[in-house]
C-alpha positions as CSV (number, residue, x, y, z in Angstrom):
1,M,-9.3,49.1,-17.5
2,T,-7.5,45.8,-16.8
3,V,-4.8,43.8,-18.7
4,T,-4.9,40.3,-18.4
5,R,-4.0,36.8,-20.8
6,L,-6.8,35.2,-22.9
7,S,-7.2,31.7,-24.5
8,I,-9.6,32.7,-27.7
9,F,-11.8,30.7,-29.3
10,P,-12.3,32.3,-32.7
11,L,-15.7,31.9,-34.3
12,S,-18.5,33.6,-37.1
13,G,-21.2,34.7,-35.9
14,A,-21.3,34.5,-32.3
15,L,-21.8,36.8,-30.0
16,L,-21.4,37.1,-26.3
17,F,-22.1,40.1,-24.3
18,P,-21.4,40.9,-20.2
19,R,-23.9,39.1,-18.5
20,M,-25.3,37.1,-21.3
21,H,-24.6,33.3,-21.7
22,L,-23.9,31.6,-24.9
23,P,-24.4,27.6,-25.6
24,L,-21.4,26.0,-27.1
25,H,-20.9,22.8,-28.7
26,I,-17.2,21.7,-28.5
27,F,-15.6,19.6,-31.3
28,E,-12.3,20.4,-32.8
29,P,-9.4,18.7,-30.9
30,R,-7.6,22.4,-30.4
31,Y,-10.5,23.6,-29.0
32,R,-10.9,20.5,-26.6
33,A,-8.1,21.6,-25.7
34,M,-8.4,24.5,-24.6
35,I,-12.0,24.0,-22.6
36,S,-9.6,21.6,-20.4
37,D,-6.9,23.9,-20.0
38,S,-9.9,27.4,-18.8
39,L,-11.0,24.2,-16.4
40,V,-7.9,23.9,-14.4
41,R,-7.2,27.8,-14.6
42,D,-10.0,30.3,-14.3
43,R,-12.7,28.9,-16.8
44,R,-12.3,31.6,-18.8
45,I,-11.9,31.7,-22.4
46,G,-12.7,35.0,-25.4
47,M,-15.0,35.2,-27.7
48,I,-13.6,36.6,-30.7
49,Q,-15.0,37.0,-34.6
50,P,-12.3,36.2,-37.2
51,R,-12.2,38.6,-40.2
52,D,-11.7,36.4,-42.9
53,L,-11.5,33.1,-43.9
54,E,-7.2,32.5,-44.4
55,E,-5.7,29.8,-41.9
56,P,-5.2,31.1,-39.2
57,P,-7.7,33.6,-39.9
58,G,-7.0,37.5,-38.5
59,L,-9.1,38.8,-35.7
60,F,-11.9,41.7,-35.5
61,E,-9.8,43.7,-32.1
62,I,-12.9,43.6,-30.0
63,G,-14.8,40.9,-28.2
64,C,-15.9,39.5,-24.7
65,V,-14.3,37.1,-22.5
66,G,-17.1,34.2,-21.2
67,R,-16.4,32.3,-18.2
68,I,-17.9,28.5,-18.5
69,A,-20.8,28.5,-16.2
70,E,-21.9,24.9,-17.6
71,V,-19.8,22.3,-18.6
72,E,-20.5,18.6,-19.7
73,A,-17.7,16.8,-21.0
74,L,-19.1,13.8,-23.6
75,D,-17.7,9.9,-23.9
76,D,-15.9,11.2,-26.8
77,G,-13.9,14.6,-26.0
78,R,-16.4,16.8,-26.7
79,F,-18.3,19.0,-24.3
80,D,-21.2,20.7,-24.7
81,I,-20.6,24.3,-22.3
82,V,-22.9,27.1,-21.5
83,L,-20.3,30.9,-21.4
84,E,-21.5,33.6,-19.3
85,G,-20.4,37.0,-20.0
86,L,-18.1,38.8,-17.7
87,A,-16.8,41.8,-20.3
88,R,-15.7,43.1,-23.7
89,F,-12.0,43.2,-24.2
90,T,-9.6,44.9,-26.9
91,I,-6.9,42.1,-28.3
92,L,-3.3,44.6,-28.2
93,R,-1.1,42.0,-28.9
94,E,-0.9,37.8,-30.0
95,L,0.9,36.0,-28.2
96,D,3.5,33.5,-29.3
97,V,1.7,30.1,-28.0
98,I,2.5,26.5,-28.3
99,T,-0.9,25.6,-27.3
100,P,-3.0,24.2,-30.4
101,F,-5.5,27.4,-29.5
102,R,-4.4,30.9,-29.8
103,Q,-3.7,33.3,-27.0
104,V,-3.8,37.3,-27.1
105,E,-2.9,40.3,-24.7
106,A,-5.9,41.8,-24.3
107,E,-7.4,44.7,-22.3
108,L,-10.7,44.7,-20.7
109,E,-13.4,46.8,-20.2
110,A,-15.1,47.7,-17.1
111,V,-18.3,46.9,-16.8
112,G,-21.1,49.2,-16.1
113,E,-24.8,48.9,-14.5
114,S,-27.7,47.9,-16.7
115,E,-28.4,50.3,-19.2
116,I,-32.2,51.5,-20.0
117,L,-33.9,52.2,-22.7
118,A,-36.3,55.3,-23.7
119,S,-39.4,54.0,-23.9
120,V,-40.3,54.6,-27.5
121,A,-36.8,53.1,-28.2
122,R,-38.1,49.9,-26.7
123,A,-41.5,50.4,-28.4
124,S,-39.5,50.6,-31.6
125,L,-37.3,47.6,-31.1
126,E,-40.4,45.7,-30.2
127,M,-42.4,46.7,-33.7
128,E,-39.8,45.9,-35.5
129,S,-38.8,43.1,-34.3
130,R,-42.1,41.5,-34.6
131,R,-42.1,42.5,-38.4
132,F,-38.9,41.0,-38.8
133,A,-39.4,37.7,-37.4
134,D,-43.1,38.0,-38.8
135,G,-41.1,37.8,-42.2
136,L,-39.2,35.1,-41.7
137,G,-41.8,32.8,-40.8
138,Y,-40.3,32.7,-37.2
139,A,-42.2,31.6,-34.4
140,V,-41.8,34.0,-31.0
141,D,-43.2,34.1,-27.6
142,W,-44.1,37.8,-27.8
143,E,-45.8,37.4,-24.2
144,S,-42.2,36.5,-23.0
145,V,-40.3,39.0,-24.9
146,T,-42.4,42.2,-23.5
147,R,-40.8,40.4,-20.0
148,L,-37.6,40.8,-20.9
149,D,-36.0,43.7,-19.5
150,D,-33.7,46.1,-21.7
151,E,-30.5,45.0,-22.0
152,S,-31.9,41.3,-22.0
153,L,-33.7,42.6,-25.1
154,V,-31.4,44.0,-27.0
155,N,-28.7,42.4,-26.4
156,G,-30.1,38.9,-26.8
157,I,-31.5,39.9,-30.3
158,A,-28.1,41.1,-31.3
159,Q,-26.6,37.4,-30.4
160,I,-29.5,35.7,-32.2
161,A,-30.8,37.8,-35.4
162,P,-29.3,35.9,-39.0
163,F,-26.8,39.0,-39.6
164,D,-23.5,38.9,-41.3
165,P,-20.6,39.0,-38.7
166,A,-19.8,42.0,-39.9
167,S,-23.4,43.5,-38.8
168,K,-23.0,41.9,-35.6
169,Q,-19.3,43.3,-35.4
170,A,-20.7,46.7,-35.1
171,L,-23.2,45.9,-32.8
172,L,-20.8,44.2,-30.1
173,E,-18.7,47.4,-30.7
174,A,-22.3,49.5,-30.1
175,D,-21.2,52.4,-27.3
176,S,-24.1,52.2,-25.8
177,L,-27.2,50.0,-24.8
178,S,-29.5,52.5,-27.4
179,D,-26.8,53.2,-30.1
180,R,-27.1,49.0,-30.3
181,A,-31.2,49.3,-30.1
182,E,-31.3,52.0,-33.3
183,L,-28.7,49.8,-35.2
184,I,-30.6,46.2,-34.6
185,V,-33.4,48.2,-35.9
186,Q,-31.4,50.0,-38.9
187,L,-30.8,46.1,-40.1
188,M,-33.6,44.4,-39.6
189,Q,-35.3,47.4,-41.9
190,F,-32.1,46.8,-44.2
191,Y,-32.9,42.9,-44.4
192,G,-36.2,43.6,-45.3
193,R,-35.4,45.1,-47.8
194,H,-32.3,42.9,-49.2
195,G,-32.4,39.6,-47.2
196,D,-31.1,36.9,-49.5
197,E,-31.7,33.6,-49.6
198,D,-29.0,31.9,-46.9
199,G,-30.4,34.4,-44.5
200,T,-27.0,36.7,-44.5
201,L,-26.8,40.5,-45.1
202,Q,-24.1,41.1,-47.6
């Protein structure tokens, strides 16, 4: 484990995983300042979900640090970036800073090798994903999906599925890829029975 200082971007519903990518459009002045600061430092920012709607919001303890792999600075000061996930982190404490963006001291988790699912787990996930997507009327290139490695499939679904923030957080915090895949299947089944009109779980 490594302890480090991170500038954080609290964003509900936005998950990042190690070895995955997350495109973001940065428009708020405080986060434009954060990106500018990051670009002259180490290009890292910590993605974390807020727990509530307070200002400033409370934060979940676990997030994922990403490196700015691609950046486009727009004429009006906004940024389009792509983050590459590096490692999960746990917030140890929030720092008292004068920057407009929040900073924390965090412990980085060691990143292991890519995990592989049991064939029956992979088949179950693909089957439930098809049922889930069909139920929502999503158009999916299933041929491309079947070519994804297990980690890209599981974490990709976790990033884009329309689950509520608490469910997303549970997916991020899952101890293993197989645990995450099993939870995705459970959430899809639950959503299929209880999904509401705005596309979230309650």
